[in-house]
KOLMIGU-162339 format. One record per residue (C-alpha): residue number from 1; x negated, y negated, z negated. Coordinates in steps of 0.1 Angstrom, whole numbers, plus 5000, padded with zeros to 4 digits. Example, Ala and Ser with C-alpha at 12.3 -4.5 7.8 and 13.67 -1.06 7.14 Angstrom:
2
<num->1&x->4877&y->5045&z->4922>
<num->2&x->4863&y->5011&z->4929>
! end
This chain:
300
<num->1&x->8775&y->1382&z->3311>
<num->2&x->8788&y->1383&z->3275>
<num->3&x->8798&y->1351&z->3257>
<num->4&x->8766&y->1351&z->3236>
<num->5&x->8743&y->1357&z->3265>
<num->6&x->8761&y->1333&z->3287>
<num->7&x->8756&y->1307&z->3259>
<num->8&x->8720&y->1315&z->3254>
<num->9&x->8713&y->1312&z->3292>
<num->10&x->8732&y->1279&z->3294>
<num->11&x->8712&y->1264&z->3265>
<num->12&x->8680&y->1276&z->3281>
<num->13&x->8690&y->1261&z->3315>
<num->14&x->8699&y->1228&z->3298>
<num->15&x->8665&y->1227&z->3281>
<num->16&x->8646&y->1234&z->3312>
<num->17&x->8664&y->1205&z->3330>
<num->18&x->8658&y->1181&z->3302>
<num->19&x->8622&y->1189&z->3301>
<num->20&x->8614&y->1181&z->3337>
<num->21&x->8596&y->1148&z->3341>
<num->22&x->8600&y->1123&z->3370>
<num->23&x->8566&y->1114&z->3383>
<num->24&x->8562&y->1081&z->3400>
<num->25&x->8536&y->1082&z->3428>
<num->26&x->8515&y->1052&z->3440>
<num->27&x->8512&y->1053&z->3477>
<num->28&x->8481&y->1040&z->3495>
<num->29&x->8482&y->1006&z->3510>
<num->30&x->8478&y->1007&z->3548>
<num->31&x->8479&y->0977&z->3572>
<num->32&x->8512&y->0959&z->3572>
<num->33&x->8524&y->0975&z->3538>
<num->34&x->8530&y->0957&z->3506>
<num->35&x->8514&y->0971&z->3474>
<num->36&x->8537&y->0986&z->3447>
<num->37&x->8534&y->0980&z->3410>
<num->38&x->8532&y->1016&z->3397>
<num->39&x->8509&y->1019&z->3368>
<num->40&x->8478&y->1038&z->3366>
<num->41&x->8482&y->1076&z->3360>
<num->42&x->8458&y->1096&z->3338>
<num->43&x->8432&y->1113&z->3360>
<num->44&x->8427&y->1149&z->3351>
<num->45&x->8399&y->1171&z->3364>
<num->46&x->8411&y->1201&z->3384>
<num->47&x->8421&y->1232&z->3364>
<num->48&x->8391&y->1253&z->3366>
<num->49&x->8406&y->1278&z->3343>
<num->50&x->8428&y->1292&z->3370>
<num->51&x->8397&y->1301&z->3390>
<num->52&x->8376&y->1315&z->3361>
<num->53&x->8405&y->1334&z->3343>
<num->54&x->8397&y->1372&z->3342>
<num->55&x->8430&y->1387&z->3327>
<num->56&x->8463&y->1389&z->3347>
<num->57&x->8491&y->1381&z->3322>
<num->58&x->8522&y->1400&z->3333>
<num->59&x->8558&y->1398&z->3318>
<num->60&x->8577&y->1429&z->3322>
<num->61&x->8615&y->1427&z->3315>
<num->62&x->8634&y->1459&z->3314>
<num->63&x->8665&y->1467&z->3290>
<num->64&x->8650&y->1503&z->3286>
<num->65&x->8622&y->1498&z->3260>
<num->66&x->8608&y->1532&z->3268>
<num->67&x->8604&y->1524&z->3305>
<num->68&x->8590&y->1490&z->3296>
<num->69&x->8564&y->1506&z->3275>
<num->70&x->8556&y->1532&z->3302>
<num->71&x->8552&y->1506&z->3327>
<num->72&x->8529&y->1486&z->3305>
<num->73&x->8507&y->1516&z->3298>
<num->74&x->8502&y->1527&z->3333>
<num->75&x->8497&y->1492&z->3348>
<num->76&x->8470&y->1484&z->3321>
<num->77&x->8455&y->1519&z->3329>
<num->78&x->8453&y->1511&z->3365>
<num->79&x->8438&y->1478&z->3362>
<num->80&x->8419&y->1467&z->3331>
<num->81&x->8424&y->1429&z->3338>
<num->82&x->8462&y->1434&z->3334>
<num->83&x->8477&y->1424&z->3301>
<num->84&x->8514&y->1433&z->3300>
<num->85&x->8541&y->1419&z->3276>
<num->86&x->8575&y->1435&z->3275>
<num->87&x->8610&y->1421&z->3270>
<num->88&x->8643&y->1437&z->3270>
<num->89&x->8666&y->1410&z->3282>
<num->90&x->8666&y->1380&z->3305>
<num->91&x->8669&y->1356&z->3274>
<num->92&x->8640&y->1371&z->3256>
<num->93&x->8620&y->1371&z->3289>
<num->94&x->8627&y->1332&z->3293>
<num->95&x->8617&y->1325&z->3257>
<num->96&x->8584&y->1343&z->3264>
<num->97&x->8577&y->1324&z->3296>
<num->98&x->8582&y->1292&z->3276>
<num->99&x->8556&y->1303&z->3250>
<num->100&x->8531&y->1319&z->3271>
<num->101&x->8512&y->1314&z->3304>
<num->102&x->8521&y->1343&z->3326>
<num->103&x->8507&y->1351&z->3361>
<num->104&x->8535&y->1373&z->3373>
<num->105&x->8569&y->1386&z->3363>
<num->106&x->8581&y->1421&z->3368>
<num->107&x->8618&y->1427&z->3364>
<num->108&x->8644&y->1454&z->3366>
<num->109&x->8676&y->1447&z->3384>
<num->110&x->8704&y->1466&z->3364>
<num->111&x->8703&y->1450&z->3329>
<num->112&x->8734&y->1444&z->3307>
<num->113&x->8748&y->1408&z->3310>
<num->114&x->8722&y->1394&z->3334>
<num->115&x->8710&y->1412&z->3363>
<num->116&x->8675&y->1409&z->3379>
<num->117&x->8686&y->1384&z->3405>
<num->118&x->8703&y->1361&z->3379>
<num->119&x->8672&y->1363&z->3358>
<num->120&x->8651&y->1354&z->3390>
<num->121&x->8673&y->1325&z->3397>
<num->122&x->8667&y->1311&z->3362>
<num->123&x->8630&y->1316&z->3364>
<num->124&x->8628&y->1298&z->3395>
<num->125&x->8644&y->1266&z->3381>
<num->126&x->8613&y->1260&z->3361>
<num->127&x->8586&y->1282&z->3378>
<num->128&x->8593&y->1279&z->3415>
<num->129&x->8561&y->1296&z->3427>
<num->130&x->8554&y->1321&z->3399>
<num->131&x->8551&y->1356&z->3414>
<num->132&x->8583&y->1375&z->3406>
<num->133&x->8585&y->1413&z->3416>
<num->134&x->8618&y->1429&z->3413>
<num->135&x->8610&y->1466&z->3403>
<num->136&x->8643&y->1485&z->3402>
<num->137&x->8658&y->1520&z->3405>
<num->138&x->8688&y->1504&z->3423>
<num->139&x->8674&y->1505&z->3458>
<num->140&x->8695&y->1491&z->3486>
<num->141&x->8690&y->1467&z->3515>
<num->142&x->8716&y->1443&z->3500>
<num->143&x->8698&y->1441&z->3467>
<num->144&x->8664&y->1437&z->3485>
<num->145&x->8678&y->1410&z->3507>
<num->146&x->8693&y->1392&z->3478>
<num->147&x->8660&y->1393&z->3459>
<num->148&x->8641&y->1376&z->3488>
<num->149&x->8668&y->1351&z->3495>
<num->150&x->8667&y->1341&z->3458>
<num->151&x->8629&y->1336&z->3458>
<num->152&x->8615&y->1370&z->3448>
<num->153&x->8578&y->1374&z->3458>
<num->154&x->8583&y->1412&z->3464>
<num->155&x->8607&y->1439&z->3460>
<num->156&x->8599&y->1476&z->3450>
<num->157&x->8621&y->1505&z->3443>
<num->158&x->8614&y->1528&z->3414>
<num->159&x->8607&y->1565&z->3422>
<num->160&x->8594&y->1595&z->3404>
<num->161&x->8558&y->1599&z->3393>
<num->162&x->8529&y->1578&z->3383>
<num->163&x->8516&y->1571&z->3417>
<num->164&x->8543&y->1542&z->3419>
<num->165&x->8523&y->1522&z->3394>
<num->166&x->8491&y->1523&z->3418>
<num->167&x->8513&y->1505&z->3444>
<num->168&x->8530&y->1482&z->3420>
<num->169&x->8495&y->1471&z->3405>
<num->170&x->8483&y->1465&z->3440>
<num->171&x->8514&y->1443&z->3447>
<num->172&x->8509&y->1424&z->3416>
<num->173&x->8472&y->1418&z->3423>
<num->174&x->8479&y->1406&z->3458>
<num->175&x->8508&y->1382&z->3446>
<num->176&x->8486&y->1369&z->3417>
<num->177&x->8456&y->1362&z->3439>
<num->178&x->8477&y->1343&z->3464>
<num->179&x->8494&y->1323&z->3437>
<num->180&x->8459&y->1314&z->3420>
<num->181&x->8446&y->1303&z->3454>
<num->182&x->8476&y->1280&z->3459>
<num->183&x->8474&y->1266&z->3425>
<num->184&x->8437&y->1258&z->3430>
<num->185&x->8445&y->1241&z->3462>
<num->186&x->8472&y->1220&z->3446>
<num->187&x->8452&y->1211&z->3417>
<num->188&x->8424&y->1200&z->3437>
<num->189&x->8445&y->1180&z->3461>
<num->190&x->8463&y->1164&z->3432>
<num->191&x->8430&y->1153&z->3415>
<num->192&x->8415&y->1142&z->3449>
<num->193&x->8446&y->1119&z->3455>
<num->194&x->8444&y->1104&z->3421>
<num->195&x->8407&y->1100&z->3424>
<num->196&x->8411&y->1080&z->3456>
<num->197&x->8443&y->1062&z->3450>
<num->198&x->8439&y->1054&z->3412>
<num->199&x->8409&y->1047&z->3390>
<num->200&x->8376&y->1062&z->3397>
<num->201&x->8363&y->1050&z->3432>
<num->202&x->8369&y->1022&z->3456>
<num->203&x->8379&y->1035&z->3491>
<num->204&x->8383&y->1015&z->3524>
<num->205&x->8387&y->1022&z->3561>
<num->206&x->8373&y->0998&z->3587>
<num->207&x->8379&y->0996&z->3625>
<num->208&x->8365&y->0971&z->3647>
<num->209&x->8349&y->0952&z->3618>
<num->210&x->8383&y->0948&z->3599>
<num->211&x->8397&y->0965&z->3568>
<num->212&x->8428&y->0987&z->3577>
<num->213&x->8430&y->1006&z->3545>
<num->214&x->8419&y->0998&z->3509>
<num->215&x->8429&y->1015&z->3477>
<num->216&x->8440&y->0998&z->3445>
<num->217&x->8406&y->1005&z->3427>
<num->218&x->8387&y->0988&z->3453>
<num->219&x->8410&y->0955&z->3451>
<num->220&x->8406&y->0957&z->3413>
<num->221&x->8368&y->0958&z->3414>
<num->222&x->8368&y->0926&z->3435>
<num->223&x->8395&y->0907&z->3420>
<num->224&x->8420&y->0909&z->3449>
<num->225&x->8454&y->0922&z->3457>
<num->226&x->8453&y->0950&z->3482>
<num->227&x->8474&y->0928&z->3505>
<num->228&x->8446&y->0900&z->3506>
<num->229&x->8421&y->0924&z->3521>
<num->230&x->8441&y->0942&z->3547>
<num->231&x->8429&y->0928&z->3581>
<num->232&x->8402&y->0909&z->3566>
<num->233&x->8365&y->0915&z->3573>
<num->234&x->8346&y->0941&z->3550>
<num->235&x->8321&y->0912&z->3545>
<num->236&x->8348&y->0896&z->3523>
<num->237&x->8335&y->0917&z->3495>
<num->238&x->8297&y->0915&z->3504>
<num->239&x->8271&y->0890&z->3493>
<num->240&x->8258&y->0869&z->3522>
<num->241&x->8222&y->0884&z->3518>
<num->242&x->8236&y->0919&z->3526>
<num->243&x->8261&y->0912&z->3554>
<num->244&x->8240&y->0921&z->3583>
<num->245&x->8228&y->0955&z->3570>
<num->246&x->8263&y->0965&z->3557>
<num->247&x->8280&y->0955&z->3590>
<num->248&x->8253&y->0974&z->3610>
<num->249&x->8259&y->1005&z->3589>
<num->250&x->8297&y->1005&z->3593>
<num->251&x->8296&y->0999&z->3629>
<num->252&x->8271&y->1028&z->3635>
<num->253&x->8296&y->1050&z->3620>
<num->254&x->8325&y->1037&z->3637>
<num->255&x->8309&y->1041&z->3671>
<num->256&x->8296&y->1076&z->3663>
<num->257&x->8259&y->1066&z->3663>
<num->258&x->8257&y->1080&z->3628>
<num->259&x->8280&y->1106&z->3614>
<num->260&x->8275&y->1095&z->3578>
<num->261&x->8258&y->1067&z->3559>
<num->262&x->8246&y->1060&z->3525>
<num->263&x->8234&y->1025&z->3511>
<num->264&x->8236&y->1001&z->3484>
<num->265&x->8247&y->0966&z->3486>
<num->266&x->8254&y->0934&z->3464>
<num->267&x->8291&y->0928&z->3462>
<num->268&x->8308&y->0895&z->3455>
<num->269&x->8341&y->0893&z->3436>
<num->270&x->8368&y->0867&z->3443>
<num->271&x->8355&y->0847&z->3413>
<num->272&x->8320&y->0846&z->3427>
<num->273&x->8306&y->0874&z->3404>
<num->274&x->8278&y->0896&z->3418>
<num->275&x->8279&y->0934&z->3413>
<num->276&x->8257&y->0961&z->3426>
<num->277&x->8277&y->0987&z->3448>
<num->278&x->8268&y->1022&z->3458>
<num->279&x->8284&y->1033&z->3490>
<num->280&x->8289&y->1066&z->3510>
<num->281&x->8306&y->1065&z->3545>
<num->282&x->8316&y->1087&z->3572>
<num->283&x->8335&y->1086&z->3606>
<num->284&x->8372&y->1096&z->3605>
<num->285&x->8401&y->1092&z->3631>
<num->286&x->8428&y->1069&z->3619>
<num->287&x->8460&y->1063&z->3640>
<num->288&x->8441&y->1080&z->3669>
<num->289&x->8411&y->1056&z->3667>
<num->290&x->8377&y->1061&z->3652>
<num->291&x->8369&y->1044&z->3620>
<num->292&x->8346&y->1044&z->3590>
<num->293&x->8358&y->1056&z->3558>
<num->294&x->8337&y->1044&z->3527>
<num->295&x->8337&y->1054&z->3491>
<num->296&x->8321&y->1029&z->3467>
<num->297&x->8315&y->1025&z->3430>
<num->298&x->8298&y->1001&z->3407>
<num->299&x->8261&y->1011&z->3407>
<num->300&x->8252&y->0992&z->3376>
! end
């Protein structure tokens, strides 16, 4: 690299590292564990925009502007969902990635100052899963091996004719479809984990008429510490008038007499206050034994 390009890349690398956030996770409290003191995180709904997004935003980096424009023209002609943005250097490409939401990167290998592998390594520092296709005229097993080892999604050698853009478009589409599916999965998983472990619903698991798991929200609803409820009877949080019905429903699910249950009961807080609770439960396997997992919320 030249001094100026190296300086630009170093600044960009430092900015990426400085922008990373350390996220503290609150682990669920199971029997025998002591609750932590992590503060509540903001609950975000899963990112539905990923699923509903029609366009495929592509960043194409090639030091030859004519080839860049040709690739843009042919790809957008092959698939009307493609929207291609071109860049002529790694530094410009990194800047564009910072400013826009791209679904895929296509990069040449032989570029001045920074080759395609070095560019890939920089992209992977901030975007570890973003599809990256090395599209190059320098075809060799060594380059292909280095690209895959550095985290490239795919490798394709340039050749004569426009048919190559049909192949490239197909590889981009496949890579983006897989990437979006993974993003939807992780978004949903993260939201579900936060839903259960943080703010919105109370969750408990019973086995043999004992609480073996409670989440923080449930403990807060009834004014207890999580550790106070582990190994206690689920009836600790149930008003006397409803204990028989609640216990029967939980036991039926634990024993497999019913796959799921839905009921309402009056809960009692540690301070003696009464609250109306809606509950949904189903059988699960916990530590190899059947149990009843129940999700509850304030029904008032």
